[in-house]
C-alpha positions in Angstrom: 20.9 -16.3 12.3 17.7 -15.9 14.1 16.1 -12.4 13.9 12.6 -11.5 14.7 12.5 -8.7 12.2 13.9 -10.7 9.3 11.3 -13.5 10.2 8.6 -11.0 10.0 9.7 -9.6 6.5 9.9 -13.2 5.2 6.3 -13.6 6.0 5.4 -10.4 3.8 4.4 -11.9 0.4 2.1 -10.9 -2.3 -1.1 -12.5 -2.1 -3.7 -12.4 -4.9 -6.1 -15.1 -3.8 -8.1 -13.1 -1.2 -11.1 -13.9 0.8 -13.3 -11.9 3.3 -12.6 -13.8 6.5 -10.2 -12.0 8.7 -8.5 -13.5 11.8 -8.9 -10.2 13.4 -12.2 -8.1 13.9 -12.4 -5.1 11.7 -11.7 -2.8 14.7 -8.5 -4.7 15.5 -7.4 -4.7 11.7 -7.9 -0.9 11.7 -5.9 -0.3 14.8 -3.1 -2.6 13.5 -3.0 -0.4 10.3 -3.1 2.9 12.0 -0.4 1.8 14.5 1.9 0.5 11.6 1.7 3.7 9.8 2.0 5.8 13.1 5.2 4.1 13.9 6.8 4.3 10.4 9.7 6.9 10.1 9.4 10.2 8.0 11.5 12.9 7.0 12.1 15.5 9.8 9.3 13.6 11.6 6.7 15.4 9.1 4.3 12.4 9.5 3.3 13.0 5.9 1.8 9.5 5.3 -2.1 9.3 5.3 -4.3 6.2 4.9 -7.9 5.6 4.0 -8.9 2.3 5.4 -11.9 0.6 3.8 -13.9 -2.6 4.5 -16.6 -4.5 3.1 -18.7 -2.6 0.3 -16.6 0.4 0.7 -13.4 -1.7 -0.2 -15.3 -3.2 -3.1 -16.1 0.3 -4.3 -12.4 1.1 -4.8 -12.0 -1.6 -7.4 -15.3 -0.9 -9.1 -14.2 2.8 -9.6 -10.6 1.7 -10.9 -12.1 -0.7 -13.2 -14.5 1.7 -14.6 -11.5 4.0 -15.3 -9.5 1.3 -16.8 -12.4 0.4 -19.2 -11.8 3.7 -20.7 -8.3 3.0 -21.7 -7.8 -0.7 -22.0 -9.3 -2.2 -25.4 -12.2 -4.2 -24.7 -10.9 -7.2 -26.4 -8.0 -7.3 -23.8 -10.1 -6.3 -20.8 -10.8 -9.9 -19.5 -7.5 -10.2 -17.5 -7.9 -6.8 -16.0 -11.5 -7.4 -14.9 -10.3 -10.7 -13.2 -7.7 -8.7 -11.2 -10.1 -6.2 -10.1 -12.4 -8.9 -8.9 -9.5 -10.7 -6.9 -8.9 -7.5 -5.3 -12.4 -6.8 -4.6 -12.7 -10.3 -3.2 -10.7 -9.3 -0.1 -11.9 -8.0 3.2 -10.5 -4.6 2.8 -8.4 -1.9 1.1 -5.8 0.6 2.4 -5.2 3.6 0.2 -1.9 5.2 0.8 -1.6 8.9 0.4 1.1 11.5 1.1 -0.1 15.0 2.4 1.5 17.5 0.0 0.9 20.2 2.5 3.3 18.5 5.0 5.8 18.5 2.0 5.3 22.2 1.2 5.7 23.1 4.7 9.3 21.2 4.9 10.2 22.9 1.6 9.5 26.4 3.0 11.3 25.6 6.2 14.4 24.0 4.6 14.7 25.8 1.2 18.1 24.4 0.6 16.6 20.8 0.4 13.2 21.8 -1.3 13.9 19.7 -4.3 14.4 16.5 -2.2 11.5 16.6 0.0 8.9 15.0 -2.5 11.5 12.1 -2.7 11.7 11.9 1.1 7.8 11.8 1.0 7.9 8.8 -1.2 10.4 7.2 1.0 8.0 7.8 4.2 5.2 6.2 2.0 7.1 3.2 1.1 8.0 2.5 4.7 4.6 2.9 5.8 3.4 0.5 3.2 6.0 -2.1 4.2 5.1 -1.5 7.8 1.4 -2.3 7.4 2.0 -5.1 4.9 4.3 -6.8 7.4 2.1 -6.2 10.3 -0.9 -7.9 8.4 1.3 -10.7 7.3 2.3 -11.4 11.0 -1.6 -11.8 11.7 -2.1 -14.1 9.0 -3.5 -11.6 6.7 -2.8 -11.6 3.0 -2.2 -8.5 0.9 -0.6 -7.2 -2.1 0.5 -3.7 -3.2 -1.1 -2.1 -6.4 -0.4 1.1 -8.2 -3.4 2.3 -10.1 -2.5 6.1 -9.7 -3.4 8.6 -11.2 -6.1 6.7 -13.1 -8.7 6.8 -10.6 -7.4 9.5 -8.1 -10.1 11.8 -8.7 -13.0 9.3 -8.6 -11.6 7.7 -5.2 -11.1 11.2 -3.8 -14.7 12.1 -4.5 -16.1 8.6 -3.3 -14.1 8.7 0.1 -14.0 12.3 0.9 -10.2 12.5 0.6 -8.7 16.0 1.2 -7.5 17.9 -1.9 -3.9 18.0 -0.5 -3.5 14.3 -0.3 -1.7 12.5 -3.1 -2.5 8.9 -3.8 0.6 6.6 -3.9 -0.7 3.0 -3.6 -3.6 0.7 -2.8 -3.3 -2.4 -0.7 -6.1 -4.9 -0.9 -6.2 -7.4 2.1 -7.9 -10.4 3.2 -7.8 -14.0 4.2 -5.2 -16.2 2.4 -7.1 -18.4 0.2 -4.0 -20.0 -1.5 -0.4 -20.7 -0.7 2.6 -18.6 -1.9 4.9 -19.1 -4.7 8.6 -19.7 -3.8 10.5 -16.3 -3.7 13.6 -16.1 -5.9 16.6 -13.5 -5.4 19.2 -12.2 -7.7 22.6 -13.1 -6.9 24.4 -11.1 -3.9 27.3 -10.1 -6.1 24.9 -8.0 -8.3 23.2 -6.4 -5.3 25.8 -5.7 -2.5 29.1 -4.2 -2.0 30.7 -4.8 1.4 34.1 -3.3 2.4 36.3 -2.9 5.4 35.4 -6.0 7.3 
C-alpha cells in the first residue's frame, strides 16, 4: 500500500545524535513548528496546546537548567550518563517546549460540567497530537528530534527563564537538529497482541 501519511510517519524516528546545521532557516523551522501545532486537533477546538520554540543559546539553556535540577536528585557517582544525555540534547539546533494552557481546560470544564473530569485527559491527547505533528513535520524536512519528559523537575526554572505564563503546564521537551547518525531498525510487537478487527 502506498500512503503519503504512512510514509511520513515512518520517517519519524528518535534521533539522539543531533547537530546544529539545519536544512531550513530558523525562521522556516519556526513557521513549520507553529503550523504543525496550529493544524493539530483539540477537544472542542479548544486549541489548548502551547509551544515555546528555542534556538541556539536559548535552546542550550533548557538543558543546562534541567541538568542543574537533575544534579540535585541523581547521585553524583551515577550522573555521568545523565550529563551525557543533556549534552546530546544541547548539541541540537533548537528545542520545542510543549505546554497545555490550563485556563483553556478550566473554561471547558465550566462550560461542560458533565465532562469536567475528562478534559485534562483530552488536553493530554491534544498535546500528544501536536507533538506527533511537529515531530513528523521536522522529519519530513530531514530534521532529527526526540521527545523528552523532564517534567516537573525543571518546570519552575524553565518558566522563569523563558517568561512562560503561569497557566501553562509543561508536558514535554523536543530537542531537534541535524541528523548526525543513522537510525536503528524499529521493531514492532505482534499484531495479534495489538489489534482486534471484526466484521470484515
